C-alpha positions in Angstrom: -2.8 -13.3 21.5 -5.3 -13.9 19.1 -6.5 -16.9 18.3 -5.8 -17.2 14.7 -7.8 -20.6 14.3 -11.1 -19.5 16.1 -14.3 -19.5 13.8 -15.5 -15.6 13.5 -18.6 -14.7 14.7 -21.5 -15.2 12.2 -22.9 -11.4 12.9 -19.9 -9.9 11.9 -19.2 -7.8 8.7 -17.6 -9.0 5.6 -15.0 -6.4 6.1 -14.0 -7.8 9.7 -14.4 -11.8 8.5 -12.0 -10.2 6.0 -8.9 -8.3 8.7 -9.6 -12.3 10.5 -9.0 -14.4 7.2 -6.2 -12.5 6.3 -4.9 -13.3 9.7 -5.4 -16.4 10.1 -1.9 -16.7 7.8 -0.4 -13.4 8.6 0.2 -13.9 12.4 0.7 -11.5 15.1 0.3 -7.8 13.0 -3.4 -6.9 13.1 -2.7 -2.6 12.4 -0.3 -3.6 9.8 -3.2 -5.6 8.2 -5.9 -3.4 8.6 -4.0 -0.2 7.1 -3.1 -2.5 3.9 -6.9 -2.9 4.2 -7.6 0.5 4.4 -4.9 1.2 2.0 -6.8 -1.2 -0.5 -10.2 -0.5 0.0 -9.0 3.4 -0.2 -7.6 3.1 -3.9 -4.2 3.7 -3.1 -0.8 2.0 -3.7 1.2 0.6 -0.4 5.1 1.1 0.4 6.6 -1.9 2.6 10.2 -0.5 3.8 11.6 -3.5 5.9 14.3 -6.2 6.1 13.5 -9.6 4.0 11.6 -12.5 5.5 9.4 -10.2 7.8 6.0 -11.5 5.6 6.0 -8.9 2.3 4.9 -11.8 0.4 2.7 -13.3 2.4 0.5 -10.4 3.1 0.8 -9.2 -0.5 -0.5 -12.5 -1.6 -3.0 -12.8 1.3 -4.6 -9.7 0.5 -4.9 -11.0 -2.9 -6.3 -14.6 -2.2 -8.8 -12.9 0.5 -10.5 -10.9 -2.3 -10.6 -13.0 -5.0 -8.3 -11.2 -7.1 -5.4 -12.2 -9.4 -2.0 -11.9 -8.0 1.3 -11.6 -9.6 4.7 -11.2 -8.0 7.6 -9.0 -9.6 11.0 -9.5 -8.7 12.8 -6.4 -10.2 16.4 -6.6 -10.7 18.9 -3.8 -12.2 18.8 -4.9 -16.0 14.9 -5.4 -15.9 13.4 -3.5 -18.7 10.3 -1.3 -18.6 9.0 -4.2 -21.3 9.3 -6.4 -18.7 6.3 -5.0 -16.8 3.8 -3.5 -19.3 4.3 -5.9 -22.3 5.8 -6.3 -25.8 4.5 -6.5 -29.2 5.8 -9.0 -31.2 5.2 -10.4 -34.8 3.2 -13.5 -35.2 4.8 -15.5 -38.1 1.4 -16.5 -39.9 -0.3 -13.0 -40.0 2.5 -10.8 -40.2 1.1 -9.0 -37.9 2.4 -7.4 -34.8 0.4 -8.9 -31.7 0.7 -7.3 -28.2 1.5 -10.3 -25.4 0.7 -8.4 -21.7 2.7 -7.8 -19.6 3.2 -9.5 -15.7 1.3 -5.6 -14.6 -1.9 -6.6 -16.3 -3.1 -8.1 -12.7 -5.2 -7.1 -10.0 -2.6 -7.3 -7.3 1.0 -6.5 -8.1 3.7 -7.5 -5.8 7.0 -5.1 -7.1 9.6 -6.9 -4.8 13.1 -4.7 -4.6 11.7 -2.0 -6.8 14.8 0.4 -5.7 16.4 -2.2 -7.5 15.7 -1.1 -10.9 16.7 1.7 -12.5 14.5 4.8 -13.0 13.3 3.9 -16.0 11.7 1.1 -14.9 10.6 2.3 -11.8 9.0 5.0 -13.9 7.2 2.6 -15.9 5.5 1.3 -13.1 4.9 4.4 -11.1 2.7 5.7 -14.4 0.8 2.9 -14.3 -0.2 3.5 -11.0 -1.1 7.0 -11.7 -3.0 6.5 -14.6 -4.8 2.8 -14.0 -3.2 2.3 -17.8 -0.8 1.5 -20.0 0.1 3.3 -23.6 2.0 1.3 -25.9 2.5 1.4 -29.8 0.0 4.4 -29.6 -2.4 2.0 -27.9 -3.8 3.0 -24.6 -4.8 0.0 -22.7 -6.8 -0.1 -19.2 -5.4 -1.9 -16.4 -7.4 -4.2 -14.3 -10.0 -3.0 -11.7 -9.1 -2.8 -9.2 -5.3 -2.5 -9.5 -3.2 -2.5 -6.2 0.4 -2.4 -6.1 2.3 -3.6 -3.1 6.0 -2.3 -3.4 9.0 -3.4 -1.3 12.4 -2.1 -0.3 15.0 -3.0 1.7 16.2 0.4 4.0 19.4 -1.4 5.0 20.8 -2.7 1.9 21.8 0.2 -0.6 24.6 -1.2 -2.8 23.2 -1.8 -6.3 20.1 0.3 -5.5 18.1 3.4 -7.4 16.3 4.7 -4.3 13.2 6.2 -5.5 13.0 10.0 -5.9 10.5 12.0 -3.0 8.1 12.6 -6.1 7.9 8.8 -7.1 7.5 8.1 -3.6 4.7 10.4 -3.3 2.5 8.2 -5.4 2.3 5.7 -2.4 -0.4 6.3 -0.3 1.1 4.7 2.6 4.5 3.5 3.9 4.3 0.7 6.3 6.8 -1.4 8.0 6.1 -4.5 9.1 8.5 -5.4 11.9 9.8 -8.8 13.6 6.5 -10.3 15.3 6.3 -10.8 19.1 7.6 -13.6 20.6 4.3 -15.3 21.3 3.4 -15.2 17.7 6.9 -15.9 16.0 6.2 -19.5 18.3 2.5 -19.7 16.1 3.9 -18.6 12.6 6.3 -21.6 13.5 3.8 -24.0 14.7 1.3 -23.5 11.8 4.7 -23.6 9.2 2.7 -20.8 6.7 4.1 -21.4 3.3 3.9 -19.3 0.3 1.9 -22.2 -1.7 -0.3 -22.8 1.4 -1.0 -19.0 1.1 -2.4 -19.3 -2.6 -4.9 -22.3 -2.0 -6.8 -19.8 0.9 -10.0 -19.5 -0.3 -11.3 -16.1 -1.0 -13.6 -14.3 1.9 -14.5 -11.5 -0.8 -15.0 -11.4 -4.4 -13.3 -8.5 -6.5 -16.5 -7.5 -7.3 -17.4 -7.4 -3.8 -14.3 -5.4 -3.1 -15.4 -3.2 -5.9 -18.7 -2.0 -3.8 -16.5 -2.1 -0.5 -14.8 0.5 -2.5 -17.5 2.7 -3.5 -18.8 2.7 0.0 -15.2 4.4 1.1 -16.5 7.5 -0.7 -19.8 7.6 1.3 -18.0 7.9 4.9 -19.0 11.3 6.2 -16.0 13.7 7.1 -17.1 16.5 9.5 -15.9 20.1 8.5 -14.1 19.8 11.7 -12.4 16.7 11.1 -11.4 18.2 7.9 -10.6 21.3 9.3 -7.8 19.4 11.7 -6.7 17.7 8.6 -5.7 20.5 6.7 -4.1 22.0 9.6 -1.8 18.9 10.2 -1.0 19.1 6.7 -0.2 22.6 6.5 1.7 22.7 9.5 4.2 20.4 7.5 4.6 23.3 5.2 6.3 25.4 7.7 8.0 22.8 10.3 11.4 23.3 10.8 14.1 21.2 8.8 11.1 20.4 6.2 11.7 21.8 2.9 9.1 20.4 1.0 5.6 20.3 3.2 2.8 17.4 2.0 1.0 18.5 -0.7 -2.9 18.2 -1.8 -2.7 15.2 -3.0 -1.2 13.8 0.5 -4.1 15.5 1.6 -6.6 13.8 -0.1 -5.0 10.8 0.5 -5.1 10.6 4.9 -8.6 11.8 4.1 -9.2 8.7 2.0 -7.4 6.5 4.3 -9.0 8.1 7.0 -12.2 6.7 5.6 -11.4 3.2 4.5 -10.1 2.9 8.3 -13.6 4.2 9.4 -15.8 1.6 7.4 -13.3 -1.0 8.2 -14.2 -0.6 12.0 -18.0 -0.2 11.3 -18.5 3.7 11.1 -20.1 5.9 8.9 -17.9 8.3 9.9 -14.4 9.4 10.2 -13.0 10.7 13.8 -9.7 12.6 14.5 -8.3 9.5 15.9 -9.0 7.6 12.5 -6.4 11.1 11.5 -3.6 10.7 14.4 -3.8 6.7 13.1 -3.1 7.1 10.1 -1.2 10.7 9.6 2.6 9.2 9.9 2.1 6.1 7.0 0.1 8.1 4.9 2.4 11.6 5.2 5.8 11.3 6.9 7.4 10.0 2.9 6.0 12.8 1.0 8.5 15.1 3.6 11.1 16.7 1.4 14.2 18.0 3.5 16.6 20.3 2.8 19.9 19.5 1.9 21.5 19.5 5.3 19.3 17.0 6.7 19.9 14.2 4.9 20.7 11.9 7.5 17.9 9.3 8.5 15.6 10.9 6.7 12.4 8.3 7.3 13.2 8.7 11.1 13.1 12.2 11.0 9.8 12.8 9.0 8.1 10.3 11.6 9.1 12.3 14.2 8.0 15.2 12.6 4.7 14.1 12.0 4.1 12.9 15.6 5.6 16.2 16.8 2.3 17.8 15.4 0.0 16.0 16.1 1.2 16.6 19.7 1.3 20.3 19.7 -2.5 20.2 17.3 -5.7 20.9 19.3 -8.0 17.8 18.3 -11.5 18.5 17.3 -14.1 17.0 20.1 
C-alpha cells in the first residue's frame, strides 16, 4: 500500500503533487483520483454511482480544498425545487425592489448528492447549469464561477422514491465512475487515520483556483496524433452498430473522450495522447452514453461496460 504520509519529492510536477495531496485523505483509490482529476482538468462533470459510505463526499471535498475552490454540498430530495439550487428573487422591504439571492449552485465545486432523488424538473435545472455554465432567472443571465465542476452521486441499488436520469441527461456527464470498497490494507489505514469531513475541510490547498485554470488551458495543448484520433473514432463508430445497442456514442461523447485523454496524458507528464489513454478512459467516458433497445433493459450498466470492453478487444491498437 502507498505510504500516504510520505513527503512528496520536491522535483515532482504540481499535478503529481496535487494527486498525492488528495490521496493522503482519499486512501487506496489512485485510479479513481486520477480519473476524477482528469475529468476536472478536461472541464467535464462527474457522476459517481455507488453505495453509501465509500467516500464520495470525501473525494469531492478533497478535490475542492486541494485546488483552492469553493465547495457546496446539495442534498437532493423529492420536494426540492429548482429555486433551492439556482436561487430566488426576494422583495427588499426597504427599497421595495426585488433582489436576487444566489443559490448553492454558485460555487466552484458542487456535490449533488443523490441527484436521482429529485424530480425531473429540479434535475433539469442543475443539468442546464452544467451545460450552459450560467443561470437565467427573471430575464437576467448570471455566469457561474470558473472553474465549475459538478460531482453528482446516485445509489445504483436503492430505487424506491427515485427518478432515474434519462439517457439523454446522463450524456451531460463526462465520466461515470464507481469507487468500490477499499482493499483490506487501505481500509485498515482509513480506520487508523480516522478521517472525518471536518478534517478534510482543513487540508491546505496544493493549487489555487487560478493555477487550476492555467492547467486546464494546458490540457488543450496536449497533442493528439491523427492515428490516435482515428482509433478513437473507430471505437465511437463501432458503438453505433454494436449488437443490442439502439443509439451509440454521439460526437459529444467522442469529444469528451478526447479531452479526458488529453487531461490524463498531462497528469502523467506527457505532451501527447497515447492509445492507452483512450483504452483506459473508454469505459468511464463512453459506457453511460449507450442506449439499448427495449428488450435489453436489464442490467444496462454492466452491458454497456461489457460492450465497450469487448470493442476495445476487437480494434487494432495503433503503434
